[in-house]
C-alpha positions in Angstrom: -17.5 47.0 4.5 -18.6 43.3 4.3 -16.6 40.8 6.2 -15.2 38.1 4.0 -16.3 34.6 4.9 -13.7 31.7 5.0 -14.3 28.1 4.2 -12.2 25.1 5.3 -11.7 22.0 3.2 -11.5 18.5 4.7 -7.7 18.7 4.7 -7.8 21.9 6.7 -6.9 24.4 3.9 -8.7 27.7 4.4 -10.5 29.0 1.3 -11.4 32.7 1.1 -14.1 34.3 -1.1 -11.3 35.2 -3.5 -10.2 31.5 -3.7 -13.8 30.4 -4.4 -14.1 33.1 -7.1 -10.9 32.0 -8.7 -12.1 28.3 -8.7 -15.4 29.4 -10.2 -13.6 31.3 -13.0 -11.5 28.2 -13.8 -14.6 26.0 -13.9 -16.4 28.5 -16.2 -13.4 28.5 -18.5 -13.5 24.7 -18.7 -10.1 24.3 -17.0 -11.4 21.4 -14.8 -11.6 17.8 -16.1 -14.3 16.2 -14.0 -13.0 12.7 -14.8 -9.5 13.6 -13.5 -11.0 15.1 -10.3 -13.2 12.1 -9.7 -10.3 9.7 -10.2 -8.4 11.5 -7.4 -11.2 10.8 -4.9 -10.5 8.1 -2.3 -13.0 5.2 -2.2 -15.4 5.5 0.6 -15.8 3.0 3.4 -13.3 0.5 4.8 -11.2 -1.6 2.5 -12.3 -5.2 2.1 -10.3 -7.7 4.1 -11.1 -10.7 1.9 -12.9 -11.3 -1.3 -16.3 -10.0 0.0 -17.6 -7.5 2.5 -16.9 -8.6 6.1 -19.5 -9.3 8.7 -19.4 -8.3 12.3 -19.6 -11.3 14.7 -20.1 -10.3 18.3 -18.2 -12.5 20.7 -17.8 -12.5 24.5 -14.4 -12.7 26.0 -13.6 -13.0 29.7 -11.5 -10.2 31.1 -8.2 -12.1 31.1 -8.6 -13.2 27.5 -9.6 -9.7 26.4 -6.6 -8.3 28.2 -4.3 -10.8 26.5 -5.7 -9.9 23.1 -5.3 -6.2 23.7 -1.8 -6.6 25.1 -0.8 -8.7 22.0 -2.4 -6.1 19.7 -0.4 -3.3 21.3 2.8 -5.3 21.2 2.3 -6.0 17.5 1.1 -2.5 16.7 -2.2 -3.7 15.4 -5.8 -4.0 16.5 -7.6 -6.5 18.7 -9.8 -7.4 15.7 -6.7 -8.3 13.6 -5.3 -10.5 16.4 -8.6 -12.3 16.7 -8.8 -12.8 12.9 -5.2 -14.1 12.8 -5.9 -16.5 15.7 -9.1 -17.9 14.0 -7.3 -18.4 10.7 -4.5 -20.3 12.4 -7.0 -22.4 14.5 -9.2 -23.2 11.6 -6.3 -23.6 9.1 -7.8 -21.1 6.7 -5.6 -18.9 4.5 
């Protein structure tokens, strides 16, 4: 007897050979609309923050300033990057 192989989707659902066979049968019968399936896919990559792709700008922070940024980020339930962006926008008076 041949051992059945299982496959796992990205969401963690386990697909057996029988599941794969059933999906293949549906595809062969034309029950899948590719446009609908493609529209369900999430866009890849990070969402844009502004109106164009963002750039990484390395910056050096002394330990006390870094600690303050991280503490504020934790208190606000956000990231250090978001705190730095907010601070720069306020300082530069940019929306």
